[in-house]
C-alpha positions as CSV (number, residue, x, y, z in Angstrom):
1,M,102.0,65.1,38.3
2,F,99.0,63.6,40.1
3,A,99.9,65.7,43.2
4,I,100.2,68.9,41.2
5,T,96.8,68.1,39.6
6,L,95.2,67.8,43.0
7,I,96.8,71.0,44.2
8,L,95.6,72.9,41.2
9,L,92.1,71.6,41.6
10,F,92.2,72.5,45.3
11,V,93.3,76.1,44.4
12,G,90.4,76.3,41.9
13,V,87.9,75.0,44.5
14,V,89.0,77.5,47.1
15,A,89.1,80.4,44.7
16,G,85.6,79.5,43.3
17,V,84.0,79.2,46.8
18,L,85.5,82.4,48.0
19,A,84.5,84.2,44.9
20,G,80.9,83.1,45.3
21,L,80.9,83.6,49.1
22,L,82.6,86.9,49.4
23,G,82.5,88.4,45.9
24,I,86.3,88.6,45.6
25,G,88.4,88.0,42.6
26,G,89.8,84.5,42.4
27,G,93.2,85.9,41.4
28,L,93.8,87.1,44.9
29,V,94.0,83.4,45.9
30,I,95.3,82.0,42.6
31,V,98.4,84.2,42.1
32,P,100.1,83.6,45.4
33,A,99.3,79.9,45.3
34,L,100.8,79.5,41.8
35,V,103.8,81.6,42.7
36,W,104.7,79.3,45.6
37,L,103.8,76.1,43.6
38,L,106.0,77.2,40.7
39,M,108.9,78.1,43.0
40,A,108.6,74.7,44.7
41,R,108.9,73.2,41.2
42,G,112.2,75.0,40.7
43,L,111.2,78.2,38.8
44,D,112.9,81.3,39.9
45,G,110.7,83.8,41.8
46,A,111.2,86.5,39.2
47,E,109.9,84.1,36.5
48,A,107.2,82.6,38.7
49,V,105.3,85.9,39.4
50,P,104.5,86.9,35.7
51,V,103.5,83.2,35.0
52,A,101.2,83.2,38.0
53,V,99.6,86.5,37.0
54,A,99.2,85.4,33.4
55,T,97.7,82.0,34.3
56,S,95.4,83.5,36.9
57,L,94.1,85.9,34.3
58,A,93.6,83.1,31.8
59,T,91.5,81.0,34.2
60,M,89.0,83.9,34.2
61,L,88.2,83.2,30.5
62,L,86.3,80.2,32.0
63,T,85.0,81.6,35.2
64,A,83.9,84.9,33.8
65,T,82.0,83.2,31.0
66,S,80.0,81.3,33.6
67,A,79.4,84.5,35.6
68,V,78.2,86.5,32.6
69,W,75.7,83.8,31.6
70,F,74.4,83.6,35.2
71,Q,74.0,87.4,35.4
72,H,72.4,87.6,32.0
73,R,69.8,85.0,33.0
74,R,69.0,87.1,36.1
75,G,68.6,90.2,33.9
76,A,71.1,92.1,36.0
77,L,73.4,93.3,33.1
78,D,73.3,96.8,31.8
79,W,74.5,96.2,28.3
80,P,74.9,99.9,27.2
81,A,77.2,100.4,30.2
82,I,79.1,97.3,29.4
83,A,79.5,98.4,25.7
84,R,81.2,101.6,27.0
85,L,83.4,99.9,29.6
86,A,84.4,96.7,27.9
87,P,86.7,98.2,25.1
88,A,88.2,100.6,27.7
89,V,89.1,97.9,30.2
90,A,90.3,95.6,27.5
91,A,92.7,98.3,26.2
92,G,93.9,98.9,29.7
93,A,94.3,95.1,30.3
94,A,96.5,94.7,27.2
95,A,98.7,97.6,28.3
96,G,98.8,96.2,31.9
97,A,99.8,92.7,30.7
98,G,102.5,94.3,28.5
99,L,103.9,96.1,31.5
100,A,103.8,92.9,33.6
101,I,105.9,91.2,31.1
102,V,108.7,93.8,31.0
103,I,108.6,94.7,34.7
104,P,111.1,92.7,36.8
105,G,109.4,89.9,38.7
106,R,110.5,91.4,42.1
107,A,108.9,94.7,41.2
108,L,105.7,93.0,40.0
109,A,105.5,91.0,43.3
110,L,105.7,94.3,45.2
111,I,102.9,95.9,43.0
112,F,100.8,92.8,43.6
113,A,101.5,93.0,47.4
114,G,100.7,96.7,47.5
115,I,97.3,96.4,45.7
116,V,96.3,93.3,47.6
117,A,97.2,94.9,50.9
118,V,94.8,97.8,50.1
119,I,92.1,95.4,49.1
120,G,92.6,93.4,52.3
121,L,92.6,96.5,54.5
122,R,89.4,97.6,53.0
123,M,87.8,94.2,53.7
124,L,89.3,94.0,57.2
125,L,87.8,97.4,58.1
126,A,84.5,96.4,56.3
127,T,84.2,99.7,54.4
128,A,81.4,99.1,52.0
129,T,80.9,101.5,49.1
130,R,77.4,102.9,49.1
131,P,75.8,103.8,45.8
132,L,75.4,107.5,45.3
133,D,72.1,109.0,44.6
134,R,72.7,110.0,41.0
135,P,71.6,108.6,37.6
136,A,73.4,105.3,36.9
137,W,76.0,105.7,34.1
138,P,79.7,104.9,33.9
139,R,81.0,108.5,34.0
140,L,84.6,109.1,32.9
141,W,84.6,105.5,31.5
142,W,87.4,106.5,29.0
143,L,89.7,107.2,32.0
144,A,88.5,104.7,34.6
145,G,88.2,101.8,32.2
146,P,91.9,101.7,31.1
147,A,93.1,102.3,34.6
148,I,91.0,99.5,36.0
149,G,91.9,97.1,33.2
150,A,95.7,97.9,33.5
151,A,95.8,97.4,37.3
152,S,93.7,94.2,37.1
153,A,95.8,92.6,34.4
154,M,99.1,93.5,36.2
155,I,98.0,91.5,39.2
156,G,95.9,88.8,37.6
157,I,92.4,89.6,38.7
158,G,89.1,90.3,36.9
159,G,88.8,93.9,38.2
160,G,85.7,93.5,40.4
161,S,87.6,95.0,43.4
162,F,88.0,98.2,41.4
163,N,84.9,98.1,39.1
164,V,82.3,97.6,41.8
165,P,83.3,100.7,43.9
166,Y,83.6,102.8,40.6
167,L,80.1,101.7,39.5
168,A,78.6,102.3,42.9
169,R,79.9,105.8,43.0
170,N,78.3,106.3,39.6
171,G,74.8,105.5,40.8
172,Y,74.5,101.7,40.3
173,V,72.9,99.6,43.0
174,M,75.3,97.0,44.3
175,V,73.6,94.0,42.6
176,R,73.8,95.8,39.2
177,A,77.4,97.0,39.9
178,V,78.6,93.4,40.7
179,A,76.9,92.1,37.6
180,I,78.5,94.7,35.3
181,A,81.9,94.1,36.9
182,S,81.5,90.4,36.3
183,A,80.8,91.0,32.6
184,C,83.8,93.4,32.3
185,G,86.0,90.7,33.8
186,W,85.9,88.7,30.5
187,P,87.4,91.5,28.2
188,I,90.0,92.1,30.9
189,A,90.9,88.4,30.9
190,A,90.7,88.0,27.1
191,A,92.9,91.0,26.3
192,G,95.4,90.4,29.0
193,T,95.7,86.6,28.3
194,L,96.3,87.3,24.6
195,V,99.2,89.6,25.3
196,F,100.7,87.1,27.8
197,M,100.3,84.3,25.3
198,L,102.0,86.2,22.5
199,S,105.1,86.9,24.7
200,T,108.3,85.0,24.1
201,V,109.7,83.4,27.2
202,E,111.8,80.4,28.2
203,L,110.6,78.6,31.3
204,P,113.1,76.0,32.3
205,G,111.5,72.6,33.2
206,M,108.0,73.8,32.3
207,D,106.0,72.0,29.7
208,W,102.6,72.9,28.3
209,H,102.8,76.7,28.3
210,I,102.0,79.3,25.7
211,G,104.0,82.4,26.4
212,H,103.5,83.1,30.2
213,V,100.3,81.0,30.5
214,W,100.6,77.6,32.1
215,L,97.9,75.6,30.3
216,P,97.3,72.8,32.8
217,A,96.8,75.3,35.6
218,M,94.6,77.4,33.5
219,A,92.3,74.5,32.7
220,L,92.2,72.8,36.1
221,I,91.8,75.9,38.2
222,G,89.3,77.5,35.8
223,L,87.1,74.4,35.6
224,A,87.2,73.9,39.4
225,G,86.3,77.5,40.0
226,M,83.4,77.4,37.6
227,M,81.9,74.4,39.3
228,T,82.4,75.6,42.9
229,A,81.5,79.3,42.7
230,P,77.7,78.4,42.9
231,A,78.4,76.6,46.1
232,G,80.0,79.8,47.5
233,V,76.9,81.7,46.6
234,A,74.7,79.2,48.4
235,L,77.0,79.3,51.5
236,A,76.6,83.1,51.6
237,H,73.0,82.6,52.8
238,Y,74.1,80.5,55.8
239,L,77.5,81.8,56.9
240,P,78.3,85.2,58.4
241,A,79.7,86.8,55.2
242,A,80.6,90.1,56.9
243,R,82.7,88.4,59.5
244,L,84.3,86.2,56.9
245,R,85.2,89.2,54.8
246,R,87.1,90.7,57.7
247,L,88.9,87.5,58.4
248,F,89.9,87.1,54.7
249,G,90.9,90.7,54.6
250,G,93.4,89.9,57.4
251,V,94.6,86.9,55.4
252,L,95.1,89.0,52.3
253,I,97.3,91.4,54.3
254,L,99.5,88.5,55.4
255,V,99.6,87.2,51.8
256,A,100.7,90.7,50.7
257,I,103.5,90.8,53.3
258,R,104.6,87.3,52.3
259,M,104.7,88.2,48.6
260,A,106.6,91.4,49.4
261,V,109.4,89.8,51.4
262,G,109.4,86.3,49.9
263,I,110.2,87.0,46.2
264,G,113.8,87.6,45.6
């Protein structure tokens, strides 16, 4: 158990630093790491994928709280926009989590692989979304919000990879878009985690879980991510973030391929 604790803390540290350094969702790291750890512990791949997705989403209850407080203190949050988007992304997240429970684990792994490959390709090619010259407002929030929430909950991420480009195209400067996306990560995590926790599932050989959420991993990864994300933010001022984004984009594509071919 000591070795597993160290592994979970390490995953949280890596996810936290990368989130702060590159502005990516920690779930892109947490989900594949948990899948491989759970499979190494004897859990079937089809069972490991939804548990990893659910647990990754649950860690964001901790990390997103920290991010929201930090952004609020900076005065970067647009509360009227958040009030529109939050219920929409939460509704989508609940639906997405419900789908992730009923979809076979192999198919869920392929969905994760496909979305992560697209995100990785975008990072690899360094295609940044530029804010459009239009009044900032979340247009079509009633359509975009549920779609973003559902896609995010299905693969265990906070939605920043989708929300930031959406908000930038709706006139928000990048700093404000990132801040709003961070705040919207909490309702995605809350709604999705609740659905995953209410699910009834038997996980052979696994203790300390509520539904699909593995509680020790949620706590250890979440706390480690909360503590190390500020370090990633600080490193961003000294390291070549653009080059690192390309490198990590390539890594994500490899992770997507591994998830696609490695889950039976």
